[in-house]
C-alpha positions as CSV (number, residue, x, y, z in Angstrom):
1,X,-54.3,-65.5,26.3
2,X,-51.6,-65.1,24.1
3,X,-49.6,-68.1,23.5
4,X,-46.3,-66.0,24.2
5,X,-47.1,-65.0,27.6
6,X,-44.7,-66.4,30.4
7,X,-45.7,-68.3,33.4
8,X,-43.4,-65.7,35.3
9,X,-42.3,-62.4,34.5
10,X,-40.0,-59.7,36.5
11,X,-41.7,-56.8,38.7
12,X,-40.2,-54.3,40.8
13,X,-40.5,-54.7,44.3
14,X,-39.7,-52.6,47.6
15,X,-39.3,-54.0,51.2
16,X,-38.9,-52.2,54.4
17,X,-37.0,-54.3,56.8
18,X,-36.9,-54.6,60.7
19,X,-33.5,-52.9,60.7
20,X,-35.0,-49.4,59.1
21,X,-33.7,-50.3,55.7
22,X,-35.4,-50.3,52.0
23,X,-34.8,-53.1,49.6
24,X,-35.7,-52.5,46.1
25,X,-35.5,-55.6,44.0
26,X,-36.6,-57.5,40.8
27,X,-38.6,-60.5,41.6
28,X,-40.0,-63.2,39.3
29,X,-43.6,-63.5,40.2
30,X,-46.4,-65.5,38.5
31,X,-47.9,-63.8,35.5
32,X,-51.8,-63.4,36.7
33,X,-54.6,-65.0,35.4
34,X,-57.4,-62.6,34.5
35,X,-60.7,-63.1,36.3
36,X,-64.1,-62.4,34.3
37,X,-64.0,-58.8,34.3
38,X,-60.1,-58.3,33.9
39,X,-57.5,-57.9,31.3
40,X,-54.0,-58.9,31.1
41,X,-51.8,-56.0,30.0
42,X,-48.2,-56.4,28.7
43,X,-47.0,-53.2,30.3
44,X,-44.5,-51.2,27.5
45,X,-44.4,-48.1,29.6
46,X,-44.9,-46.7,33.3
47,X,-43.7,-43.2,34.5
48,X,-41.8,-42.5,37.6
49,X,-43.8,-40.2,39.4
50,X,-43.1,-38.4,42.5
51,X,-45.8,-40.2,44.5
52,X,-44.0,-43.6,43.2
53,X,-41.0,-42.7,44.9
54,X,-42.4,-42.6,48.3
55,X,-43.7,-46.4,48.2
56,X,-40.6,-47.3,46.4
57,X,-37.7,-46.0,48.7
58,X,-40.2,-45.0,51.4
59,X,-38.1,-41.5,52.3
60,X,-35.0,-43.7,52.6
61,X,-31.5,-41.6,52.5
62,X,-30.7,-42.4,48.9
63,X,-27.0,-40.6,49.2
64,X,-26.1,-43.7,51.3
65,X,-27.8,-46.2,48.9
66,X,-25.8,-49.5,48.0
67,X,-26.5,-51.6,44.7
68,X,-26.0,-55.3,45.0
69,X,-27.3,-58.2,43.1
70,X,-26.8,-59.2,39.6
71,X,-26.4,-56.8,36.4
72,X,-30.1,-58.4,35.1
73,X,-31.3,-58.3,38.9
74,X,-30.1,-55.6,40.6
75,X,-30.6,-54.9,44.3
76,X,-30.8,-51.4,46.1
77,X,-30.5,-50.7,49.6
78,X,-30.7,-47.8,51.8
79,X,-31.1,-47.0,55.3
80,X,-34.1,-45.1,56.6
81,X,-33.9,-42.2,58.8
82,X,-35.7,-42.5,62.0
83,X,-38.6,-40.3,60.7
84,X,-39.1,-42.5,57.7
85,X,-38.6,-45.6,59.8
86,X,-41.7,-44.6,61.9
87,X,-43.7,-43.7,58.8
88,X,-43.0,-47.0,57.2
89,X,-43.7,-49.4,60.4
90,X,-47.0,-50.6,59.1
91,X,-45.2,-52.2,55.8
92,X,-42.2,-53.7,57.6
93,X,-41.6,-57.2,56.3
94,X,-44.4,-56.8,53.3
95,X,-42.8,-56.8,49.9
96,X,-45.2,-54.4,48.1
97,X,-45.1,-53.7,44.3
98,X,-44.8,-49.9,42.8
99,X,-46.0,-47.9,39.9
100,X,-49.2,-46.0,39.8
101,X,-49.8,-46.0,36.3
102,X,-48.8,-47.2,32.7
103,X,-49.6,-48.4,29.6
104,X,-49.4,-51.4,27.3
105,X,-51.2,-53.9,25.0
106,X,-54.0,-56.2,26.6
107,X,-52.9,-60.0,25.8
108,X,-55.4,-61.7,27.8
109,X,-59.2,-61.2,28.9
110,X,-61.8,-62.6,30.9
111,X,-65.1,-63.8,29.8
112,X,-66.9,-60.9,30.2
113,X,-68.1,-58.6,27.0
114,X,-66.2,-55.8,28.4
115,X,-63.0,-57.7,28.9
116,X,-63.0,-59.4,25.4
117,X,-63.5,-56.1,23.9
118,X,-60.1,-54.9,24.9
119,X,-58.1,-57.9,23.5
120,X,-55.4,-56.5,21.3
121,X,-55.9,-52.9,22.2
122,X,-53.4,-50.5,23.4
123,X,-54.4,-49.3,27.0
124,X,-53.4,-47.1,29.9
125,X,-54.4,-47.6,33.3
126,X,-53.6,-46.7,37.2
127,X,-53.7,-49.7,39.0
128,X,-50.8,-50.0,40.7
129,X,-48.0,-52.4,40.5
130,X,-47.1,-51.1,36.9
131,X,-43.4,-51.6,37.2
132,X,-43.6,-55.1,35.8
133,X,-43.7,-56.9,32.4
134,X,-47.4,-58.1,33.0
135,X,-50.5,-56.5,35.2
136,X,-54.0,-57.5,35.7
137,X,-56.4,-55.2,35.8
138,X,-60.3,-54.5,36.0
139,X,-61.6,-53.7,32.2
140,X,-63.6,-50.8,33.5
141,X,-60.4,-49.1,34.9
142,X,-58.7,-49.2,31.5
143,X,-58.5,-46.1,29.0
144,X,-58.3,-47.3,25.4
145,X,-55.6,-45.5,23.6
146,X,-56.8,-43.3,20.7
147,X,-55.3,-44.6,17.5
148,X,-52.2,-43.5,16.9
149,X,-51.2,-43.1,20.3
150,X,-48.6,-45.6,21.8
151,X,-47.8,-46.7,25.1
152,X,-45.0,-44.0,25.9
153,X,-47.8,-41.2,25.0
154,X,-50.3,-42.7,26.9
155,X,-48.3,-44.1,30.0
156,X,-48.9,-41.0,32.1
157,X,-52.6,-40.6,31.2
158,X,-54.3,-40.4,34.9
159,X,-51.8,-39.3,37.4
160,X,-51.0,-36.0,36.4
161,X,-54.1,-35.3,33.8
162,X,-56.6,-36.3,36.5
163,X,-54.7,-34.2,39.2
164,X,-54.8,-30.9,37.0
165,X,-58.6,-31.8,36.1
166,X,-59.2,-32.3,39.8
167,X,-57.8,-29.2,40.7
168,X,-59.8,-26.9,38.6
169,X,-62.7,-28.8,39.5
170,X,-61.9,-28.1,43.3
171,X,-61.4,-24.3,42.7
172,X,-64.9,-24.2,41.1
173,X,-66.4,-26.4,44.0
174,X,-64.9,-24.1,46.4
175,X,-66.3,-21.0,44.8
176,X,-62.5,-19.6,43.9
177,X,-61.9,-17.5,40.6
178,X,-58.2,-18.4,40.3
179,X,-55.5,-20.8,40.9
180,X,-52.0,-20.3,42.3
181,X,-49.7,-23.2,41.7
182,X,-46.1,-24.1,43.0
183,X,-43.4,-25.8,41.3
184,X,-45.2,-24.9,38.0
185,X,-42.6,-25.6,35.8
186,X,-43.1,-29.1,36.1
187,X,-44.8,-31.8,33.7
188,X,-47.9,-30.9,35.9
189,X,-47.5,-27.5,35.9
190,X,-47.3,-27.1,32.3
191,X,-50.2,-29.1,31.8
192,X,-52.3,-26.9,34.2
193,X,-51.0,-23.8,32.4
194,X,-52.3,-25.2,29.1
195,X,-55.7,-26.2,30.8
196,X,-56.1,-22.9,32.4
197,X,-55.3,-21.2,29.0
198,X,-57.9,-23.4,27.2
199,X,-60.6,-22.9,29.9
200,X,-59.9,-19.0,30.8
201,X,-58.9,-19.7,34.3
202,X,-56.5,-16.9,35.9
203,X,-53.5,-18.8,37.0
204,X,-50.4,-17.4,38.8
205,X,-47.5,-20.0,38.3
206,X,-44.7,-20.0,41.2
207,X,-41.3,-21.5,40.2
208,X,-38.0,-21.6,41.4
209,X,-35.7,-20.0,39.0
210,X,-35.4,-17.3,36.2
211,X,-35.1,-20.2,33.4
212,X,-38.3,-21.5,34.8
213,X,-40.0,-18.4,34.2
214,X,-38.7,-18.1,30.6
215,X,-40.2,-21.6,30.1
216,X,-43.4,-21.1,31.2
217,X,-44.0,-17.6,29.7
218,X,-42.7,-19.1,26.4
219,X,-45.9,-21.5,26.7
220,X,-48.3,-18.3,27.4
221,X,-48.3,-18.1,30.8
222,X,-49.5,-14.7,32.1
223,X,-48.4,-14.5,35.6
224,X,-45.0,-16.4,36.2
225,X,-43.3,-15.7,39.8
226,X,-39.7,-16.8,40.9
227,X,-40.1,-17.3,44.6
228,X,-36.2,-16.7,44.9
229,X,-36.3,-13.2,43.6
230,X,-35.8,-10.3,46.2
231,X,-39.4,-8.8,44.9
232,X,-41.1,-12.0,45.0
233,X,-44.0,-11.1,47.9
234,X,-44.7,-7.7,46.0
235,X,-45.0,-9.2,42.8
236,X,-47.2,-12.0,44.0
237,X,-49.4,-9.7,45.7
238,X,-50.0,-7.4,42.5
239,X,-50.6,-11.0,40.2
240,X,-53.2,-11.9,42.9
241,X,-54.6,-8.6,42.9
242,X,-54.9,-8.9,38.7
243,X,-56.3,-12.9,39.2
244,X,-58.3,-12.6,42.1
245,X,-56.8,-16.1,42.9
246,X,-57.8,-17.1,46.5
247,X,-56.9,-21.0,45.9
248,X,-53.3,-22.3,45.8
249,X,-51.9,-26.0,45.2
250,X,-48.7,-26.5,46.8
251,X,-46.3,-29.4,45.5
252,X,-43.2,-28.0,47.9
253,X,-45.2,-28.4,51.2
254,X,-42.6,-27.8,53.5
255,X,-41.0,-24.5,54.6
256,X,-42.6,-21.2,54.6
257,X,-44.1,-20.8,50.9
258,X,-47.6,-21.8,51.8
259,X,-47.4,-19.1,54.6
260,X,-46.1,-16.4,52.1
261,X,-49.1,-17.4,49.5
262,X,-51.5,-16.8,52.2
263,X,-50.2,-13.5,53.6
264,X,-49.7,-12.0,49.8
265,X,-53.5,-12.8,49.3
266,X,-54.6,-11.2,52.6
267,X,-52.7,-8.2,51.0
268,X,-54.3,-8.3,47.8
269,X,-57.8,-8.5,49.4
270,X,-57.3,-5.9,52.1
271,X,-57.5,-2.8,49.7
272,X,-61.0,-3.9,48.7
273,X,-62.6,-4.6,51.7
274,X,-63.7,-2.6,55.1
275,X,-60.8,-2.9,57.9
276,X,-61.6,-5.8,60.2
277,X,-59.3,-6.7,63.4
278,X,-59.9,-10.3,61.8
279,X,-58.8,-9.7,58.3
280,X,-60.5,-10.3,55.0
281,X,-63.8,-12.4,55.1
282,X,-62.9,-13.7,52.0
283,X,-61.6,-17.3,52.5
284,X,-57.8,-18.1,51.3
285,X,-57.0,-21.8,51.1
286,X,-53.6,-23.6,50.2
287,X,-54.0,-27.2,49.5
288,X,-50.6,-29.1,50.0
289,X,-50.5,-31.9,47.5
290,X,-46.7,-32.7,47.4
291,X,-43.8,-33.0,49.4
292,X,-40.7,-31.8,47.5
293,X,-39.6,-30.2,50.7
294,X,-39.4,-32.3,53.3
295,X,-39.0,-29.9,56.3
296,X,-42.1,-28.8,58.6
297,X,-44.6,-26.8,57.1
298,X,-44.2,-23.3,59.0
299,X,-47.3,-20.8,59.3
300,X,-46.5,-17.3,60.5
301,X,-50.4,-16.1,61.0
302,X,-50.5,-12.6,59.7
303,X,-53.6,-13.4,57.2
304,X,-56.7,-12.8,59.4
305,X,-59.0,-15.6,60.1
306,X,-60.5,-16.7,57.0
307,X,-57.8,-19.1,55.7
308,X,-57.2,-23.1,55.5
309,X,-54.1,-25.3,54.9
310,X,-54.6,-28.8,54.4
311,X,-53.9,-31.6,52.2
312,X,-55.0,-32.4,48.7
313,X,-55.4,-35.8,47.3
314,X,-56.2,-37.0,43.7
315,X,-57.6,-40.5,45.2
316,X,-59.8,-38.6,47.8
317,X,-61.1,-35.9,45.4
318,X,-62.1,-39.1,42.9
319,X,-64.2,-41.0,45.4
320,X,-66.3,-37.6,46.2
321,X,-66.4,-36.8,42.1
322,X,-68.8,-39.6,41.0
323,X,-68.6,-41.6,37.8
324,X,-70.2,-39.0,35.6
325,X,-67.8,-36.5,36.3
326,X,-64.9,-39.1,36.3
327,X,-65.8,-40.2,32.8
328,X,-65.9,-36.5,31.4
329,X,-62.3,-36.2,32.7
330,X,-61.1,-39.2,31.3
331,X,-62.8,-38.2,27.9
332,X,-61.2,-34.8,27.9
333,X,-57.6,-36.3,28.9
334,X,-58.1,-39.1,26.0
335,X,-58.7,-36.5,23.3
336,X,-55.9,-34.6,24.4
337,X,-53.1,-37.0,25.3
338,X,-50.8,-35.5,22.1
339,X,-51.3,-31.9,23.0
340,X,-53.1,-30.4,26.2
341,X,-52.0,-33.5,28.5
342,X,-48.7,-34.4,26.6
343,X,-45.6,-35.6,28.9
344,X,-42.2,-35.1,28.3
345,X,-39.4,-37.4,29.6
346,X,-35.6,-36.9,30.3
347,X,-35.2,-40.6,29.2
348,X,-36.3,-44.4,29.2
349,X,-35.1,-47.1,31.7
350,X,-35.4,-50.8,31.4
351,X,-36.6,-52.5,34.8
352,X,-32.8,-53.3,35.5
353,X,-31.7,-50.0,34.5
354,X,-34.1,-48.1,37.1
355,X,-32.2,-49.7,39.9
356,X,-28.5,-48.4,38.7
357,X,-27.0,-45.8,40.7
358,X,-26.9,-42.9,38.2
359,X,-30.5,-43.4,37.4
360,X,-31.7,-43.4,41.0
361,X,-29.7,-40.3,41.4
362,X,-31.4,-38.6,38.5
363,X,-35.1,-39.4,39.0
364,X,-35.1,-39.3,42.7
365,X,-34.4,-35.4,42.5
366,X,-37.9,-34.7,41.3
367,X,-36.8,-31.8,39.5
368,X,-37.9,-29.9,36.4
369,X,-36.9,-32.1,33.3
370,X,-35.9,-35.0,35.3
371,X,-39.0,-37.4,34.8
372,X,-38.1,-40.8,33.5
373,X,-40.2,-43.6,32.1
374,X,-39.7,-47.3,32.5
375,X,-40.1,-49.6,29.9
376,X,-40.5,-53.4,31.1
377,X,-40.0,-54.9,27.4
378,X,-37.6,-52.5,25.9
379,X,-38.1,-49.1,24.3
380,X,-41.9,-48.4,23.9
381,X,-43.7,-46.8,20.7
């Protein structure tokens, strides 16, 4: 390993206590020594994704969060509402590292040829525990960043890009011809829009403001609908008639949006098929992959019997996809990290800075334009 690698380094960790609180702190941990097929990465950039917040804060009431500790080692504590406490019961007393993905430089490597080849390379990896100054990972899991692509550009090379490509693959595997996507002005949504334009896939984008409609329209989106508009249901039905989209990926989760999408899908199909008291025979599917709205998912049955609502998770998709499909997806992502799969950030935070009240309030909103990057060693390239 490089001579300047310390014996210990900082890592962000989350602990749920038996008093229904979560404590998020910076801890000094031993820098791991890579095994034969592993590498040691000096982490230079790691994004804060919505999926990271679930582990980091465990559904806590951040409006009642308090910050203690020191300026160098702050500690955020917040109470867990009863539903969140029940959901986190299995992790009580277990201090967990956080951060799904990130990028940095390989500063140590195991004895295998594959690991040694990565020494000195800039890589991205989705290994968990990436909110840390150093992280060990399997060499085979690392994506070597193309020349000229720095850690900041490569930090989000897995979660959003692979989710987008997984959605497109799921659409094809399930026999649908177009996609509906909610919270479509997000980084992921803008990425999906670019992929669908490249691949010629009809896409209906659902957003929550006129400003977001203009944003996506400026990026070439053909169908962008504001769910808060009085004409939303009629507009969505028309867009579905034009696109024949019968699969939706919903980042909202709670409330009535999934049901409204199914209702409009049924209305769009009803003019093309003979009447049946069981509704359209064409299957309509909503995959919920996010939880921006934590309230219950409400279904008002009015769309026949050929429909489904269920969860969709990237890791589950990848387990089924197989090595060849995953390799092709990773290759496409690597080639488009600064174009199709580029990610924009509202700002960068140090590890201590990520636990400051203003920063927590900003990235925990999970709003369009509020995605942040953690830089464990200072500003990445």
